[in-house]
C-alpha positions in Angstrom: 12.2 21.3 4.2 13.5 17.8 5.2 11.2 14.7 3.9 11.0 11.1 4.1 11.7 9.6 0.3 12.1 6.0 -0.3 14.5 4.6 -3.1 13.4 0.9 -4.1 15.6 -1.3 -6.2 16.3 -4.4 -7.8 19.0 -6.9 -5.7 20.4 -9.5 -7.2 21.7 -12.0 -3.9 23.8 -14.7 -4.4 22.3 -18.3 -3.6 24.3 -18.2 0.1 22.8 -14.5 0.6 19.6 -16.0 -0.5 19.7 -18.5 2.4 20.8 -15.4 4.6 18.2 -13.3 3.9 15.1 -16.7 3.9 16.8 -17.2 7.7 16.0 -13.4 8.7 12.6 -13.7 6.7 12.2 -17.0 9.1 13.3 -15.4 12.6 11.3 -11.9 12.1 8.5 -14.1 11.2 9.1 -16.3 14.6 9.6 -13.3 16.6 6.4 -11.5 15.6 4.3 -14.1 16.2 6.0 -15.4 19.6 4.8 -11.4 20.8 1.6 -11.6 19.5 1.0 -15.3 20.8 2.5 -13.6 24.6 0.4 -10.4 24.2 -2.9 -12.4 23.5 -2.2 -14.8 26.5 -1.2 -12.0 28.6 -4.3 -9.9 27.7 -6.4 -12.9 28.6 -4.9 -13.3 31.7 -5.3 -9.8 32.9 -9.2 -9.5 31.9 -9.4 -10.7 35.7 -7.6 -8.0 37.2 -7.9 -4.8 34.9 -5.3 -2.7 36.9 -2.5 -5.0 36.0 0.3 -3.6 34.6 1.5 -6.0 31.8 5.0 -6.6 30.6 5.7 -8.2 27.0 8.7 -9.9 26.4 11.2 -7.9 24.0 13.0 -10.0 21.2 16.3 -10.3 23.0 14.5 -12.7 25.3 13.7 -15.3 23.1 17.2 -15.7 22.1 17.8 -17.6 25.3 15.1 -20.2 23.8 15.8 -19.7 20.2 19.5 -19.4 20.0 19.6 -19.3 16.0 17.7 -15.8 16.3 21.5 -14.3 17.3 22.7 -15.1 13.6 20.3 -12.6 12.2 20.1 -8.6 12.1 18.8 -7.8 15.7 17.7 -4.6 14.3 15.3 -6.5 12.5 13.8 -8.5 15.3 13.4 -4.9 17.0 11.7 -3.6 14.3 9.1 -6.9 14.6 8.6 -5.6 17.5 7.6 -2.4 17.3 5.7 -3.1 14.0 3.6 -5.4 16.5 3.1 -2.2 18.5 1.5 0.1 15.6 -0.7 -2.9 14.6 -1.8 -3.1 18.1 -2.4 0.7 17.9 -4.2 0.8 15.1 -6.3 -2.2 16.3 -7.8 0.0 19.6 -7.7 2.9 17.8 -9.9 1.6 14.8 -11.7 -1.9 15.1 -12.4 -2.1 11.5 -8.5 -2.4 10.7 -8.7 -5.6 12.6 -6.6 -7.3 15.0 -3.2 -8.2 13.8 -2.9 -11.6 12.3 -0.1 -14.3 13.0 2.4 -14.2 9.7 2.7 -17.5 7.5 5.3 -19.0 5.8 3.5 -20.0 3.2 3.0 -16.6 2.2 5.6 -16.2 -0.9 5.8 -12.3 -0.3 8.6 -11.9 2.8 10.4 -9.0 4.1 12.1 -7.8 7.1 13.8 -3.8 8.2 16.7 -2.8 9.6 18.0 0.3 10.4 21.3 1.9 8.9 23.9 3.0 12.4 26.9 4.0 11.0 26.7 3.5 7.6 25.7 -0.4 8.4 23.5 0.1 4.9 25.4 1.5 2.1 25.9 1.4 -1.5 28.8 1.7 -3.6 27.6 2.0 -7.3 26.5 -1.4 -8.1 26.7 -3.1 -4.4 24.8 -2.9 -1.5 26.2 -3.5 2.1 23.8 -4.7 4.7 24.6 -5.8 8.5 25.1 -9.5 9.2 26.4 -10.0 5.4 30.3 -9.8 5.1 29.5 -10.4 1.0 28.6 -7.2 -0.8 25.4 -7.5 -2.2 24.6 -6.8 -6.4 21.8 -4.0 -7.0 20.8 -2.4 -9.9 20.8 1.6 -8.9 18.5 3.2 -11.6 18.6 6.6 -10.4 20.2 9.0 -7.7 20.1 8.5 -3.8 19.7 11.9 -2.4 19.6 11.8 1.1 20.7 10.1 4.2 19.9 6.5 4.3 17.4 6.0 7.7 16.1 2.5 7.1 16.4 -0.5 4.4 13.1 -2.7 3.9 14.8 -6.2 2.1 12.3 -8.1 0.5 11.1 -11.2 -2.5 8.1 -10.7 -3.7 5.6 -13.8 -5.6 7.9 -14.3 -8.5 11.1 -14.8 -6.2 12.4 -11.4 -6.5 14.7 -9.7 -4.4 14.4 -5.7 -3.5 15.8 -3.2 -1.3 13.6 -0.4 -0.3 15.3 2.7 0.7 14.0 5.0 3.3 15.9 8.7 3.2 16.0 11.6 4.8 16.1 14.0 2.4 15.4 17.7 0.8 12.3 18.3 -1.0 12.0 21.3 -2.9 8.2 22.8 -2.9 6.8 23.4 -6.8 5.9 26.6 -7.6 2.4 27.9 -6.7 0.0 28.0 -10.0 -3.0 29.4 -7.8 -5.2 26.8 -9.4 -8.0 24.4 -7.0 -9.1 21.3 -8.5 -12.5 18.8 -7.0 -11.7 15.1 -7.8 -14.7 12.3 -7.7 -13.8 9.2 -7.8 -15.3 6.5 -10.0 -15.1 3.2 -12.2 -15.9 3.9 -15.7 -13.9 6.8 -15.2 -10.9 6.6 -12.5 -11.3 10.5 -12.0 -12.9 13.0 -13.1 -11.8 16.5 -12.1 -14.0 19.5 -11.7 -12.0 21.2 -14.7 -14.1 18.9 -16.5 -11.4 16.7 -17.5 -12.3 12.0 -17.3 -9.1 10.5 -16.3 -10.2 6.8 -18.2 -10.4 3.9 -15.9 -7.2 1.5 -17.7 -8.8 -1.8 -16.0 -5.2 -3.1 -15.7 -6.4 -6.7 -14.6 -9.0 -7.3 -16.7 -6.0 -6.7 -19.4 -4.5 -9.4 -18.4 -7.4 -11.4 -17.0 -7.9 -13.8 -19.7 -4.6 -15.2 -19.3 -4.6 -15.1 -15.6 -7.4 -17.3 -15.7 -6.0 -19.8 -18.5 -2.9 -20.2 -16.1 -4.7 -20.6 -12.6 -6.4 -23.3 -13.9 -3.5 -25.1 -15.0 -2.2 -24.1 -11.0 -5.2 -25.9 -9.8 -5.1 -29.1 -11.8 -0.9 -29.4 -10.7 -2.4 -28.9 -7.2 -5.1 -31.9 -7.7 -2.0 -34.0 -9.1 0.4 -32.5 -5.9 -2.4 -34.2 -3.7 -3.3 -37.1 -5.7 0.5 -38.1 -5.3 0.3 -36.8 -1.4 3.5 -35.0 -2.4 3.8 -31.3 0.0 3.5 -28.2 -2.4 6.7 -26.9 -1.6 8.5 -29.6 -2.9 6.0 -30.3 -6.1 8.0 -28.5 -8.7 5.6 -28.1 -11.4 3.2 -26.9 -9.1 5.9 -24.3 -8.0 6.8 -23.3 -11.3 3.4 -22.8 -12.2 2.6 -20.6 -9.5 5.3 -18.4 -10.1 4.2 -17.7 -14.0 0.9 -16.5 -11.5 2.9 -14.2 -9.5 4.6 -13.0 -12.1 1.4 -11.9 -14.4 -0.3 -10.3 -10.8 3.3 -8.3 -10.7 3.1 -7.1 -14.5 -0.3 -5.8 -13.2 0.7 -4.2 -10.1 3.5 -2.4 -12.5 1.7 -0.8 -14.9 -1.1 0.2 -12.3 1.5 1.9 -9.8 3.0 3.3 -12.7 -0.2 4.9 -14.2 -1.1 6.3 -10.7 2.4 7.6 -10.7 2.2 9.9 -13.2 -1.6 10.8 -13.4 -1.1 12.0 -9.2 2.3 13.8 -9.9 0.7 16.0 -12.7 -2.4 16.9 -10.4 -0.3 17.8 -8.0 2.3 19.9 -10.4 -0.9 21.6 -11.9 -2.4 22.3 -8.8 -2.4 23.9 -5.3 -5.2 22.6 -3.7 -6.8 19.0 -4.3 -10.4 18.6 -2.8 -11.0 15.0 -3.0 -13.8 12.8 -1.2 -13.0 10.8 2.2 -13.8 7.2 0.7 -14.6 4.2 2.9 -13.0 2.0 0.3 -12.8 -1.2 2.8 -16.9 -0.7 3.3 -17.2 -0.6 -1.0 -15.4 -3.6 -0.7 -18.1 -5.8 0.4 -20.4 -5.0 -2.5 -19.6 -8.0 -4.0 -20.7 -6.7 -7.8 -18.4 -4.1 -7.6 -15.6 -5.1 -5.8 -12.9 -6.7 -8.1 -13.9 -2.8 -10.0 -13.2 -1.1 -6.6 -9.8 -3.0 -6.4 -8.2 -3.0 -9.9 -9.2 1.1 -9.7 -7.3 1.3 -6.4 -8.7 4.7 -5.2 -6.6 4.3 -2.2 -3.9 3.8 -3.6 -4.0 7.0 -5.9 -5.2 9.0 -2.3 -2.3 8.3 -0.7 -0.5 9.1 -3.7 -1.7 12.4 -3.4 -1.1 12.6 0.1 2.5 12.5 0.1 3.2 14.2 -2.6 1.2 16.8 -1.3 3.3 17.1 1.7 6.1 16.8 -0.2 5.8 19.6 -3.0 4.0 22.4 -0.7 0.0 21.5 -1.6 -2.9 21.1 0.4 -5.3 18.3 0.0 -8.7 18.7 1.7 -10.7 15.2 2.3 -15.4 15.9 1.8 -17.1 13.9 3.8 -17.7 10.6 2.6 -21.9 11.4 3.2 -21.7 14.7 1.6 -24.3 14.6 -1.2 -21.7 15.9 -4.3 -24.2 14.2 -6.9 -27.7 15.5 -5.7 -26.3 19.3 -5.6 -27.0 21.3 -8.5 -23.2 23.1 -8.9 -24.4 26.3 -10.2 -27.7 27.3 -8.2 -27.0 24.9 -5.0 -30.3 23.2 -5.6 -30.6 19.2 -4.0 -32.6 17.4 -6.6 -32.8 14.2 -4.3 -30.9 10.7 -4.5 -30.3 9.3 -8.0 -29.6 5.6 -9.2 -25.9 4.4 -11.0 -27.6 4.6 -14.3 -28.4 8.3 -14.0 -25.1 9.9 -15.7 -27.2 13.1 -17.2 -29.6 15.3 -15.6 -31.0 18.5 -15.5 -31.8 20.9 -12.3 -35.6 21.2 -11.9 -35.0 24.9 -10.4 -32.1 26.7 -13.0 -32.9 24.2 -16.0 -28.8 23.4 -16.3 -27.6 20.3 -17.6 -25.4 18.1 -15.9 -23.0 15.5 -16.5 -22.9 13.7 -13.0 -19.3 13.2 -12.4 -18.4 16.8 -13.6 -21.1 18.0 -11.5 -20.2 16.3 -8.2 -16.4 17.0 -8.7 -17.3 21.0 -8.8 -19.3 19.8 -5.7 -16.8 18.7 -3.8 -14.3 21.2 -4.7 -17.3 23.9 -3.6 -17.1 21.7 0.0 -13.6 21.9 0.1 -12.8 25.7 -0.2 -15.8 26.2 2.4 -13.6 24.3 4.4 -10.6 25.9 4.2 -11.7 29.2 4.6 -14.1 27.9 8.0 -11.0 26.6 9.8 
Protein backbone atom coordinates (compact mmCIF):
# COMPACT_ATOMS: atom_id res chain seq x y z
CA UNK A 1 0.00 0.00 0.00
CA UNK A 2 1.33 3.44 -1.00
CA UNK A 3 2.08 5.67 1.99
CA UNK A 4 3.92 8.91 2.59
CA UNK A 5 7.09 8.58 4.65
CA UNK A 6 9.62 11.26 5.64
CA UNK A 7 13.40 10.85 5.76
CA UNK A 8 15.43 13.47 7.59
CA UNK A 9 19.15 13.99 6.91
CA UNK A 10 21.81 16.47 7.99
CA UNK A 11 23.21 18.63 5.19
CA UNK A 12 26.47 20.62 5.13
CA UNK A 13 26.08 23.67 2.85
CA UNK A 14 29.12 25.84 2.05
CA UNK A 15 29.05 29.58 2.75
CA UNK A 16 27.56 30.46 -0.64
CA UNK A 17 24.82 27.85 -0.22
CA UNK A 18 24.08 29.11 3.30
CA UNK A 19 23.55 32.61 1.84
CA UNK A 20 21.14 31.14 -0.74
CA UNK A 21 19.19 29.25 1.94
CA UNK A 22 19.02 32.37 4.15
CA UNK A 23 17.76 34.38 1.18
CA UNK A 24 15.09 31.75 0.48
CA UNK A 25 14.04 31.61 4.14
CA UNK A 26 13.68 35.42 4.06
CA UNK A 27 11.70 35.50 0.81
CA UNK A 28 9.32 32.75 1.95
CA UNK A 29 8.82 34.59 5.25
CA UNK A 30 8.20 37.90 3.41
CA UNK A 31 5.62 36.39 1.02
CA UNK A 32 3.83 34.64 3.89
CA UNK A 33 3.65 37.88 5.91
CA UNK A 34 2.54 39.97 2.90
CA UNK A 35 -0.24 37.51 2.07
CA UNK A 36 -1.35 37.35 5.70
CA UNK A 37 -1.43 41.15 5.93
CA UNK A 38 -3.43 41.43 2.66
CA UNK A 39 -5.88 38.80 3.87
CA UNK A 40 -6.47 40.63 7.14
CA UNK A 41 -7.10 43.89 5.20
CA UNK A 42 -9.41 42.20 2.68
CA UNK A 43 -11.37 40.53 5.48
CA UNK A 44 -11.86 43.86 7.30
CA UNK A 45 -12.94 45.63 4.10
CA UNK A 46 -15.46 42.90 3.24
CA UNK A 47 -17.22 43.10 6.62
CA UNK A 48 -19.54 45.78 5.26
CA UNK A 49 -20.35 43.59 2.27
CA UNK A 50 -20.50 39.90 3.32
CA UNK A 51 -21.50 38.81 -0.23
CA UNK A 52 -18.32 40.28 -1.72
CA UNK A 53 -16.03 37.58 -3.07
CA UNK A 54 -12.49 38.18 -1.79
CA UNK A 55 -9.62 37.74 -4.26
CA UNK A 56 -6.33 37.10 -2.54
CA UNK A 57 -3.01 37.91 -4.27
CA UNK A 58 -0.61 35.14 -5.34
CA UNK A 59 3.18 35.09 -4.74
CA UNK A 60 3.78 35.92 -8.44
CA UNK A 61 2.03 39.29 -8.02
CA UNK A 62 4.55 40.38 -5.38
CA UNK A 63 7.49 39.86 -7.79
CA UNK A 64 6.70 43.14 -9.56
CA UNK A 65 7.35 45.13 -6.39
CA UNK A 66 9.98 42.81 -4.89
CA UNK A 67 12.16 41.73 -7.82
CA UNK A 68 14.54 39.77 -5.61
CA UNK A 69 11.78 37.16 -5.17
CA UNK A 70 12.69 35.96 -8.70
CA UNK A 71 16.08 34.81 -7.39
CA UNK A 72 14.63 32.03 -5.22
CA UNK A 73 12.65 28.86 -5.89
CA UNK A 74 9.11 29.79 -6.99
CA UNK A 75 7.76 26.50 -5.59
CA UNK A 76 8.98 27.53 -2.13
CA UNK A 77 6.88 30.70 -2.43
CA UNK A 78 3.88 28.71 -3.68
CA UNK A 79 4.19 26.39 -0.67
CA UNK A 80 4.17 29.43 1.64
CA UNK A 81 0.76 30.29 0.18
CA UNK A 82 -0.45 26.70 0.70
CA UNK A 83 0.75 26.78 4.31
CA UNK A 84 -1.16 30.02 4.92
CA UNK A 85 -4.31 28.56 3.32
CA UNK A 86 -4.02 25.53 5.60
CA UNK A 87 -3.49 27.73 8.69
CA UNK A 88 -6.59 29.76 7.77
CA UNK A 89 -8.75 26.66 7.27
CA UNK A 90 -7.54 25.17 10.55
CA UNK A 91 -8.41 28.39 12.40
CA UNK A 92 -11.96 28.59 10.99
CA UNK A 93 -12.43 24.85 11.64
CA UNK A 94 -11.23 25.09 15.24
CA UNK A 95 -10.83 28.52 16.88
CA UNK A 96 -8.73 27.04 19.71
CA UNK A 97 -5.89 26.52 17.20
CA UNK A 98 -5.42 30.28 17.00
CA UNK A 99 -5.25 32.83 14.17
CA UNK A 100 -2.20 32.60 11.83
CA UNK A 101 0.74 34.67 13.12
CA UNK A 102 3.31 36.73 11.27
CA UNK A 103 6.70 35.03 10.90
CA UNK A 104 9.70 36.68 12.55
CA UNK A 105 13.22 36.87 11.13
CA UNK A 106 14.48 36.92 14.75
CA UNK A 107 13.49 33.28 15.09
CA UNK A 108 16.70 31.24 14.56
CA UNK A 109 14.62 28.26 13.36
CA UNK A 110 13.78 28.78 9.67
CA UNK A 111 12.60 26.50 6.85
CA UNK A 112 11.10 26.32 3.38
CA UNK A 113 9.47 23.54 1.33
CA UNK A 114 9.89 22.81 -2.36
CA UNK A 115 8.48 20.10 -4.64
CA UNK A 116 10.30 17.53 -6.74
CA UNK A 117 9.49 18.07 -10.41
CA UNK A 118 11.25 15.71 -12.85
CA UNK A 119 14.23 15.17 -10.58
CA UNK A 120 14.78 18.74 -9.38
CA UNK A 121 15.29 17.23 -5.92
CA UNK A 122 17.65 14.28 -6.01
CA UNK A 123 20.48 12.54 -4.13
CA UNK A 124 23.68 11.26 -5.71
CA UNK A 125 25.56 9.22 -3.07
CA UNK A 126 26.56 11.94 -0.54
CA UNK A 127 25.43 14.92 -2.62
CA UNK A 128 22.05 16.65 -2.79
CA UNK A 129 20.50 18.49 -5.71
CA UNK A 130 17.88 21.19 -4.96
CA UNK A 131 16.15 23.70 -7.27
CA UNK A 132 17.92 27.02 -8.04
CA UNK A 133 21.26 25.82 -6.66
CA UNK A 134 23.88 25.07 -9.32
CA UNK A 135 26.28 23.32 -6.93
CA UNK A 136 25.38 20.11 -5.12
CA UNK A 137 25.05 20.23 -1.32
CA UNK A 138 26.93 17.74 0.86
CA UNK A 139 24.55 15.41 2.70
CA UNK A 140 24.97 12.57 5.22
CA UNK A 141 22.66 9.75 4.09
CA UNK A 142 22.53 7.43 7.10
CA UNK A 143 19.76 5.16 5.79
CA UNK A 144 18.38 3.97 2.47
CA UNK A 145 15.66 6.11 0.87
CA UNK A 146 12.75 4.08 -0.50
CA UNK A 147 10.09 5.40 -2.88
CA UNK A 148 9.61 8.52 -4.99
CA UNK A 149 10.60 11.92 -3.56
CA UNK A 150 7.50 14.16 -3.61
CA UNK A 151 8.74 17.22 -1.69
CA UNK A 152 11.67 18.46 0.40
CA UNK A 153 11.82 20.76 3.41
CA UNK A 154 15.15 22.47 4.08
CA UNK A 155 15.52 23.79 7.62
CA UNK A 156 18.01 25.49 9.91
CA UNK A 157 17.67 24.79 13.61
CA UNK A 158 18.44 26.96 16.63
CA UNK A 159 22.08 25.86 16.82
CA UNK A 160 22.72 26.68 13.15
CA UNK A 161 22.63 23.12 11.76
CA UNK A 162 20.97 22.47 8.41
CA UNK A 163 18.68 19.53 7.61
CA UNK A 164 16.54 18.27 4.76
CA UNK A 165 13.34 16.28 5.23
CA UNK A 166 12.34 14.30 2.15
CA UNK A 167 8.69 13.28 1.85
CA UNK A 168 8.54 10.08 -0.20
CA UNK A 169 5.71 7.98 -1.58
CA UNK A 170 6.61 4.39 -0.87
CA UNK A 171 5.19 0.90 -0.38
CA UNK A 172 5.07 0.00 3.31
CA UNK A 173 4.36 -3.62 4.17
CA UNK A 174 1.77 -4.20 6.90
CA UNK A 175 3.02 -5.90 10.05
CA UNK A 176 1.73 -9.42 10.88
CA UNK A 177 -1.39 -9.54 13.06
CA UNK A 178 -0.92 -10.37 16.73
CA UNK A 179 -4.63 -10.66 17.74
CA UNK A 180 -3.78 -8.46 20.72
CA UNK A 181 -5.45 -5.28 21.97
CA UNK A 182 -4.15 -2.79 24.53
CA UNK A 183 -5.47 0.21 26.44
CA UNK A 184 -3.08 3.05 27.30
CA UNK A 185 -3.49 5.51 30.15
CA UNK A 186 -1.16 8.51 29.84
CA UNK A 187 0.43 9.90 33.00
CA UNK A 188 3.23 12.09 34.34
CA UNK A 189 5.03 9.89 36.89
CA UNK A 190 4.76 6.97 34.47
CA UNK A 191 4.55 8.22 30.90
CA UNK A 192 2.29 5.40 29.70
CA UNK A 193 0.46 2.66 31.62
CA UNK A 194 -0.67 -0.35 29.57
CA UNK A 195 -3.73 -2.45 30.37
CA UNK A 196 -1.48 -5.55 30.45
CA UNK A 197 0.01 -4.12 33.68
CA UNK A 198 3.20 -2.65 32.22
CA UNK A 199 4.27 0.86 33.25
CA UNK A 200 6.57 2.94 31.01
CA UNK A 201 8.65 5.26 33.17
CA UNK A 202 8.74 8.98 32.36
CA UNK A 203 12.48 9.57 31.85
CA UNK A 204 12.10 13.37 32.32
CA UNK A 205 14.65 14.34 29.68
CA UNK A 206 14.41 18.05 30.42
CA UNK A 207 14.99 17.47 34.13
CA UNK A 208 18.16 15.48 33.36
CA UNK A 209 19.74 18.61 31.87
CA UNK A 210 17.76 21.26 33.80
CA UNK A 211 20.62 22.37 36.07
CA UNK A 212 22.97 22.81 33.12
CA UNK A 213 20.26 24.63 31.16
CA UNK A 214 19.55 27.07 34.03
CA UNK A 215 23.26 27.79 34.42
CA UNK A 216 23.71 28.56 30.72
CA UNK A 217 20.51 30.66 30.62
CA UNK A 218 21.81 32.83 33.48
CA UNK A 219 24.96 33.46 31.44
CA UNK A 220 22.81 34.41 28.44
CA UNK A 221 20.83 36.91 30.55
CA UNK A 222 24.09 38.57 31.68
CA UNK A 223 25.33 38.84 28.11
CA UNK A 224 21.99 40.32 27.08
CA UNK A 225 22.38 43.07 29.71
CA UNK A 226 25.95 43.79 28.57
CA UNK A 227 24.82 44.10 24.93
CA UNK A 228 22.01 46.49 25.96
CA UNK A 229 24.39 48.66 28.00
CA UNK A 230 26.73 48.91 25.02
CA UNK A 231 23.76 49.67 22.70
CA UNK A 232 24.68 46.78 20.44
CA UNK A 233 22.26 44.78 18.31
CA UNK A 234 21.97 41.21 19.55
CA UNK A 235 22.74 39.95 16.04
CA UNK A 236 26.12 41.73 16.29
CA UNK A 237 26.89 40.71 19.90
CA UNK A 238 29.21 37.72 19.33
CA UNK A 239 29.35 36.57 22.95
CA UNK A 240 25.56 36.65 23.19
CA UNK A 241 25.19 34.62 19.97
CA UNK A 242 27.77 32.04 21.13
CA UNK A 243 25.84 31.56 24.37
CA UNK A 244 22.49 31.40 22.52
CA UNK A 245 23.85 28.59 20.33
CA UNK A 246 25.13 26.74 23.41
CA UNK A 247 21.61 26.82 24.91
CA UNK A 248 20.06 25.79 21.57
CA UNK A 249 22.33 22.73 21.55
CA UNK A 250 21.09 21.70 25.01
CA UNK A 251 17.47 22.02 23.85
CA UNK A 252 18.40 20.05 20.73
CA UNK A 253 19.88 17.26 22.84
CA UNK A 254 16.72 17.11 25.00
CA UNK A 255 14.54 16.95 21.88
CA UNK A 256 16.68 14.22 20.27
CA UNK A 257 16.62 12.06 23.43
CA UNK A 258 12.85 12.45 23.74
CA UNK A 259 12.21 11.75 20.02
CA UNK A 260 14.38 8.62 20.07
CA UNK A 261 12.55 7.30 23.16
CA UNK A 262 9.06 8.00 21.73
CA UNK A 263 9.95 6.44 18.37
CA UNK A 264 11.17 3.21 19.99
CA UNK A 265 8.21 3.03 22.38
CA UNK A 266 5.53 3.71 19.73
CA UNK A 267 7.09 1.19 17.31
CA UNK A 268 7.18 -1.49 20.03
CA UNK A 269 3.49 -0.94 20.90
CA UNK A 270 2.43 -0.99 17.22
CA UNK A 271 4.41 -4.20 16.56
CA UNK A 272 2.86 -6.07 19.48
CA UNK A 273 -0.79 -4.97 19.27
CA UNK A 274 -3.44 -4.76 16.52
CA UNK A 275 -5.82 -2.40 18.36
CA UNK A 276 -4.57 0.45 20.55
CA UNK A 277 -7.15 2.31 22.67
CA UNK A 278 -6.07 5.68 24.05
CA UNK A 279 -7.60 8.77 25.66
CA UNK A 280 -8.30 11.78 23.42
CA UNK A 281 -6.55 14.25 25.73
CA UNK A 282 -6.86 18.02 25.43
CA UNK A 283 -3.12 18.69 25.85
CA UNK A 284 -3.45 22.42 25.09
CA UNK A 285 -6.05 22.83 27.81
CA UNK A 286 -3.96 20.87 30.32
CA UNK A 287 -0.97 23.15 29.66
CA UNK A 288 -2.93 26.01 31.26
CA UNK A 289 -2.33 24.28 34.60
CA UNK A 290 0.88 26.09 35.56
CA UNK A 291 1.77 23.51 38.23
CA UNK A 292 1.81 20.68 35.68
CA UNK A 293 2.61 22.54 32.41
CA UNK A 294 6.37 21.86 32.44
CA UNK A 295 5.86 18.16 33.27
CA UNK A 296 3.16 17.74 30.60
CA UNK A 297 5.34 19.47 28.02
CA UNK A 298 8.33 17.27 28.91
CA UNK A 299 6.35 14.02 28.71
CA UNK A 300 5.14 14.90 25.14
CA UNK A 301 1.80 13.09 25.06
CA UNK A 302 0.74 14.76 21.79
CA UNK A 303 3.92 13.68 20.01
CA UNK A 304 3.57 10.12 21.31
CA UNK A 305 -0.06 9.84 20.14
CA UNK A 306 0.88 11.35 16.76
CA UNK A 307 3.59 8.72 16.28
CA UNK A 308 1.18 5.93 17.22
CA UNK A 309 -1.37 7.26 14.69
CA UNK A 310 0.87 7.48 11.64
CA UNK A 311 2.63 4.18 12.40
CA UNK A 312 -0.75 2.44 12.83
CA UNK A 313 -1.73 3.79 9.40
CA UNK A 314 1.53 2.52 7.88
CA UNK A 315 1.44 -0.96 9.35
CA UNK A 316 -2.29 -1.79 9.21
CA UNK A 317 -3.06 -1.38 12.91
CA UNK A 318 -5.99 0.55 14.50
CA UNK A 319 -6.09 3.45 16.95
CA UNK A 320 -9.34 4.03 18.87
CA UNK A 321 -9.63 7.30 20.79
CA UNK A 322 -11.75 7.46 23.94
CA UNK A 323 -13.68 10.61 24.87
CA UNK A 324 -11.60 12.85 27.16
CA UNK A 325 -14.52 13.00 29.64
CA UNK A 326 -14.76 9.21 29.97
CA UNK A 327 -14.35 8.47 33.74
CA UNK A 328 -11.69 5.75 33.35
CA UNK A 329 -10.31 6.33 36.87
CA UNK A 330 -13.72 6.09 38.56
CA UNK A 331 -14.93 2.72 37.24
CA UNK A 332 -14.01 -0.69 38.63
CA UNK A 333 -12.59 -2.68 35.68
CA UNK A 334 -13.85 -5.97 37.25
CA UNK A 335 -17.52 -5.32 38.11
CA UNK A 336 -18.11 -1.95 36.37
CA UNK A 337 -19.21 -0.08 39.52
CA UNK A 338 -18.57 3.68 39.34
CA UNK A 339 -16.88 4.57 42.61
CA UNK A 340 -16.76 8.38 42.16
CA UNK A 341 -14.02 10.96 41.64
CA UNK A 342 -10.65 10.56 43.31
CA UNK A 343 -7.98 13.15 44.00
CA UNK A 344 -4.60 12.77 42.26
CA UNK A 345 -2.89 11.59 45.46
CA UNK A 346 -5.06 8.42 45.51
CA UNK A 347 -2.90 5.92 43.59
CA UNK A 348 -4.62 2.71 44.85
CA UNK A 349 -8.21 1.96 45.86
CA UNK A 350 -10.55 -0.93 46.65
CA UNK A 351 -13.93 -1.34 44.97
CA UNK A 352 -16.73 -1.05 47.54
CA UNK A 353 -18.86 -3.64 45.65
CA UNK A 354 -16.58 -6.49 44.51
CA UNK A 355 -13.69 -5.57 46.87
CA UNK A 356 -11.06 -5.80 44.12
CA UNK A 357 -7.93 -3.82 44.99
CA UNK A 358 -6.85 -1.60 42.09
CA UNK A 359 -3.76 0.25 40.98
CA UNK A 360 -5.40 3.49 39.82
CA UNK A 361 -3.51 3.78 36.51
CA UNK A 362 -3.63 0.12 35.46
CA UNK A 363 -7.37 0.05 36.26
CA UNK A 364 -7.86 3.17 34.10
CA UNK A 365 -5.92 1.55 31.21
CA UNK A 366 -8.14 -1.56 31.44
CA UNK A 367 -11.27 0.64 31.34
CA UNK A 368 -9.90 2.52 28.32
CA UNK A 369 -9.40 -0.81 26.52
CA UNK A 370 -12.94 -1.98 27.40
CA UNK A 371 -14.48 1.30 26.20
CA UNK A 372 -12.39 1.25 23.00
CA UNK A 373 -13.48 -2.28 22.11
CA UNK A 374 -17.11 -1.31 22.86
CA UNK A 375 -16.81 1.64 20.44
CA UNK A 376 -15.32 -0.65 17.78
CA UNK A 377 -18.20 -3.13 18.08
CA UNK A 378 -20.78 -0.33 17.97
CA UNK A 379 -19.46 1.08 14.68
